[in-house]
C-alpha positions in Angstrom: -25.3 -14.9 1.0 -24.0 -13.2 4.2 -20.5 -13.3 3.0 -21.3 -11.6 -0.3 -23.4 -8.9 1.3 -20.5 -8.3 3.7 -18.0 -7.8 0.7 -20.7 -5.5 -1.0 -20.8 -3.3 2.0 -16.9 -3.2 2.1 -17.0 -2.6 -1.7 -19.5 0.2 -1.5 -17.4 2.1 1.4 -14.5 1.8 -1.0 -16.4 3.1 -4.1 -17.9 6.2 -2.0 -14.4 7.2 -0.9 -13.5 7.4 -4.6 -16.5 9.1 -5.4 -16.0 12.0 -2.9 -13.1 12.7 -4.7 -15.5 13.8 -7.8 -16.7 17.5 -8.2 -20.1 16.5 -8.8 -20.3 14.1 -5.9 -23.5 14.8 -3.9 -23.9 12.7 -0.7 -27.4 13.9 0.0 -28.9 11.4 -2.7 -27.5 8.1 -4.3 -27.0 9.4 -7.8 -23.4 9.1 -7.1 -23.8 5.6 -7.7 -24.3 6.3 -11.4 -21.0 8.3 -11.7 -17.7 6.9 -13.0 -14.9 6.2 -10.5 -11.1 5.4 -10.8 -9.9 2.8 -8.4 -6.3 2.6 -7.2 -5.3 0.3 -9.9 -6.5 2.8 -12.3 -9.6 0.8 -13.5 -12.6 3.1 -14.4 -16.1 2.0 -14.2 -19.7 3.1 -13.1 -19.7 3.2 -9.3 -22.6 0.8 -9.1 -20.9 -1.8 -11.4 -17.6 -1.5 -9.7 -19.1 -2.3 -6.3 -20.7 -5.5 -7.6 -17.5 -6.4 -9.5 -15.3 -5.9 -6.6 -17.7 -7.8 -4.2 -17.2 -10.8 -6.5 -13.7 -10.5 -6.6 -13.4 -10.5 -2.9 -15.6 -13.6 -2.5 -13.4 -15.4 -5.1 -10.4 -14.4 -3.3 -11.7 -16.2 -0.2 -12.3 -19.4 -2.4 -8.7 -19.0 -3.7 -7.1 -19.0 -0.5 -9.3 -22.1 0.6 -7.8 -23.8 -2.5 -4.2 -22.7 -2.0 -4.5 -24.0 1.5 -5.8 -27.6 0.3 -3.1 -27.8 -2.5 -0.3 -26.7 -0.2 -1.6 -28.7 2.7 -1.6 -25.4 5.0 -3.2 -25.0 8.0 -4.0 -22.6 10.9 -2.6 -23.9 14.4 -4.8 -23.9 17.4 -3.6 -20.9 19.2 -3.7 -18.7 16.2 -7.5 -19.9 15.3 -8.4 -19.2 18.9 -6.9 -15.7 19.0 -8.6 -15.0 15.7 -12.0 -16.4 16.9 -11.7 -14.0 20.2 -10.9 -11.0 18.1 -14.2 -11.7 15.8 -16.2 -12.0 19.0 -14.8 -9.0 20.4 -15.5 -6.7 17.3 -19.0 -8.2 16.7 -20.1 -7.7 20.4 -18.4 -4.8 21.4 -16.3 -3.2 18.5 -12.8 -2.7 17.9 -12.6 0.5 20.1 -13.9 -0.9 23.3 -10.3 -0.8 24.9 -10.6 3.1 24.4 -14.0 3.1 26.1 -16.0 3.4 22.7 -18.5 0.5 22.6 -19.6 0.2 18.8 -20.4 -3.6 18.0 -20.1 -4.6 14.5 -23.2 -6.7 15.0 -25.3 -3.4 15.4 -24.1 -2.2 12.0 -24.2 -5.6 10.0 -27.1 -7.3 11.3 -29.8 -5.3 9.8 -28.3 -6.0 6.4 -28.4 -9.7 6.7 -24.9 -10.2 7.7 -24.5 -12.7 10.5 -21.7 -13.3 13.1 -20.4 -16.3 11.0 -20.2 -14.5 7.9 -18.3 -11.5 9.5 -15.9 -13.7 11.2 -15.2 -15.7 7.8 -14.7 -12.3 6.0 -12.4 -10.8 8.3 -10.4 -12.8 11.2 -10.8 -16.3 9.5 -9.5 -14.9 6.3 -6.6 -13.2 7.6 -5.1 -16.4 9.4 -6.2 -18.4 6.5 -4.1 -15.8 4.2 -1.2 -15.7 6.4 -0.9 -19.5 6.6 -1.2 -20.0 3.1 1.5 -17.3 2.5 4.0 -18.9 5.3 3.4 -22.5 3.8 4.0 -21.5 0.3 7.3 -19.7 0.6 8.5 -21.4 3.8 10.5 -24.4 4.3 9.2 -27.2 2.2 6.7 -25.1 0.3 6.2 -25.5 -3.2 7.9 -22.1 -3.8 10.4 -22.0 -0.8 12.3 -19.1 -0.4 16.0 -19.9 0.7 17.7 -18.1 3.7 20.3 -16.8 1.2 17.8 -15.5 -1.3 16.1 -13.6 1.6 19.5 -12.3 2.7 20.3 -11.2 -0.8 16.7 -9.7 -1.0 17.4 -7.8 2.2 20.9 -6.4 1.3 19.8 -5.3 -2.1 16.5 -3.5 -1.0 16.9 -2.6 2.8 19.1 0.0 4.6 20.5 -0.3 8.0 21.2 3.5 9.0 21.3 5.7 12.2 21.2 9.6 12.7 21.7 12.2 15.2 18.9 14.8 14.9 19.8 18.4 15.9 17.1 21.1 16.3 17.9 24.4 14.4 15.5 26.4 16.6 14.4 26.6 20.5 11.4 27.1 22.4 10.6 30.8 23.4 7.5 32.8 24.7 6.0 35.5 22.8 4.5 38.8 24.4 1.2 37.1 24.8 3.0 34.5 26.9 2.1 31.8 24.0 4.9 29.2 23.6 6.5 29.2 20.2 9.6 28.2 18.2 12.4 30.5 17.3 15.0 29.7 14.8 18.6 29.9 16.2 21.1 32.2 15.3 23.0 32.1 12.0 26.3 31.6 14.0 24.8 28.9 16.3 23.5 27.2 13.1 26.8 27.4 11.6 28.6 25.8 14.9 26.3 22.9 14.8 26.9 22.3 11.0 30.7 22.6 11.4 30.5 20.0 14.4 28.6 17.4 12.6 30.6 18.1 9.3 33.7 17.2 11.5 32.1 14.2 12.5 31.6 13.2 8.9 35.3 13.5 8.3 36.3 11.8 11.4 34.0 8.5 10.0 35.9 9.1 6.8 39.1 9.0 8.5 38.2 5.6 10.2 36.4 6.7 13.6 33.6 4.4 14.5 30.2 5.7 14.4 29.6 4.7 17.8 32.6 6.7 19.1 31.3 9.7 17.4 27.9 9.1 19.2 29.5 8.9 22.5 31.4 12.1 21.8 28.5 14.1 20.7 26.5 12.7 23.5 29.2 13.9 26.2 29.9 17.1 24.4 26.2 18.2 24.8 25.9 16.8 28.4 23.0 14.4 27.3 21.5 11.6 29.6 21.1 9.2 27.0 22.2 8.8 23.3 20.3 11.0 20.9 21.1 8.4 18.0 18.1 6.9 16.4 18.5 3.5 14.6 16.4 2.2 11.9 16.5 -0.8 9.5 13.9 -0.4 6.7 13.0 -1.0 3.2 14.8 1.8 1.6 11.9 3.2 -0.6 9.9 3.4 2.5 12.5 5.0 4.7 10.4 6.6 7.6 12.9 9.5 8.2 11.5 11.5 5.1 12.5 11.9 1.6 15.5 14.0 2.0 17.4 11.4 4.2 16.1 8.6 1.9 17.6 10.3 -1.0 21.0 10.9 0.9 21.1 7.3 2.0 20.8 6.2 -1.8 24.0 8.2 -2.5 25.9 7.3 0.5 28.2 4.5 0.7 28.3 2.2 3.3 29.8 2.9 6.7 29.9 6.5 5.6 28.2 9.4 7.0 26.8 12.8 5.5 25.0 15.9 7.0 21.5 16.5 6.0 19.5 19.8 6.6 15.8 19.7 6.5 13.3 22.6 6.8 14.2 26.3 7.5 13.5 28.8 10.4 11.4 27.6 13.2 11.2 24.0 12.2 14.7 23.4 10.7 16.6 20.3 11.7 20.0 19.1 10.9 21.1 15.5 10.7 24.2 13.5 10.9 23.1 10.4 8.9 25.3 7.2 9.0 24.6 4.1 6.6 25.6 0.6 7.7 26.4 -2.3 5.5 23.2 -4.2 5.2 25.2 -7.3 4.3 26.7 -7.2 7.9 23.4 -6.9 9.8 21.5 -9.3 7.4 21.8 -12.6 9.2 21.2 -10.7 12.7 18.3 -9.1 11.7 16.7 -12.3 9.8 17.1 -14.3 13.0 14.1 -12.5 14.3 11.0 -14.5 13.3 8.9 -11.1 13.1 11.8 -9.5 10.9 12.1 -12.6 8.7 8.2 -12.7 8.2 8.2 -9.0 7.4 10.9 -9.0 4.7 9.6 -12.1 3.1 6.2 -10.5 3.0 7.8 -7.3 1.1 9.6 -9.8 -1.2 6.7 -11.9 -2.0 3.5 -9.8 -1.8 3.0 -9.4 -5.3 4.0 -12.9 -6.5 1.4 -14.2 -3.8 -1.2 -11.9 -5.4 -0.6 -13.3 -8.9 -0.8 -16.8 -7.4 -4.2 -16.0 -6.1 -5.2 -14.5 -9.3 -4.1 -17.6 -10.9 -6.1 -19.8 -8.7 -9.2 -17.6 -9.4 -8.9 -18.0 -13.1 -8.9 -21.7 -12.8 -11.6 -22.0 -10.2 -14.4 -24.3 -10.8 -17.5 -22.5 -9.1 -21.0 -21.8 -9.2 -22.4 -18.5 -8.8 -25.7 -18.0 -6.5 -27.9 -16.2 -8.7 -29.7 -14.6 -5.5 -26.6 -12.4 -5.3 -27.8 -10.3 -8.3 -30.9 -9.1 -6.4 -28.7 -7.2 -4.0 -28.3 -3.5 -5.3 -25.4 -1.4 -3.8 -28.2 1.2 -3.1 -29.4 -0.8 -0.1 -26.3 0.6 2.0 -27.0 4.4 1.0 -27.4 6.5 3.8 -28.3 10.3 3.1 -25.7 12.8 4.4 -27.4 15.6 6.0 -27.7 18.8 4.0 -26.6 22.3 5.4 -28.5 22.8 8.4 -31.1 25.5 9.1 -29.0 26.9 11.7 -26.1 27.4 9.1 -28.6 28.6 6.3 -29.7 31.2 8.5 -26.2 32.4 9.4 -25.5 32.4 5.9 -28.7 34.5 5.0 -27.8 36.9 7.6 -24.4 37.2 6.6 -25.7 38.0 3.0 -28.3 40.6 4.2 -25.4 42.3 6.5 -23.3 42.4 3.3 -26.0 43.9 1.2 -26.8 46.6 3.7 
């Protein structure tokens, strides 16, 4: 039962987040539980029912992972299991922010609802390592849906980008009359100089000069103590450098460069963006176990969710009727209305305005 209650609590929090987006949400009472919410998948339902349905869905996912592990012969190694147990104990006893000086034990929050440590551990750290172990077994060497090195490389080449850029600030630090620091845009002449310089590097690369030589030349010219170049290998659709650079990379050919201007005035930036050939870096990048696991997860995460859904559909289980007795309302804590002090201030302002 503790596992179900934990899932109900988690679903409650997710539903409340969605309810807060509604114009008629009122946190001072529990009437929001009767409002219709729409989840991230576009499903609309009354919040109270959505919470119950989602809690059951979460519980069935736990069972699906367990069955998948049994079917595939997957297991969690001893070191991973020990680390997971230690993490669960830490969160339960002192909370996840203890290292930062904040002691907020999960036990204090969950035990009043009837959630034990074992239930908490099962729903969190244990589920996480079970999920990862099944995923690795299913798509790893010898798995029933093994992904070969060549398949992973092809996916990497098609969906990832290996790029680098030199950022140039089109503003400088200054101080206003009050002594406050602020950014001030460079003069048009200075911006034109930087633009001309970076566009010259683009032409040099087009003419056969290596990007590394360009970076060295820029570093030396501007007397920098270290290279300003930023290197990234990322999924193209999730490029961290921003949408304008992402769009430029989509249009850019391999081993080519382009300048990209982002922003204006006291926040303007100019970038020399260089795109390497992902086919040349695939093998080296995927040699790292961490990188390989990340690319594999991106490649197969949707398929894995479909795999678990299929197991859920075929599950033979018996629902404990006791779970129907738990109402999401049990987690409701009224938000404080406007304080008396705020009301007094507001009233005084209205009186002053009236006078």
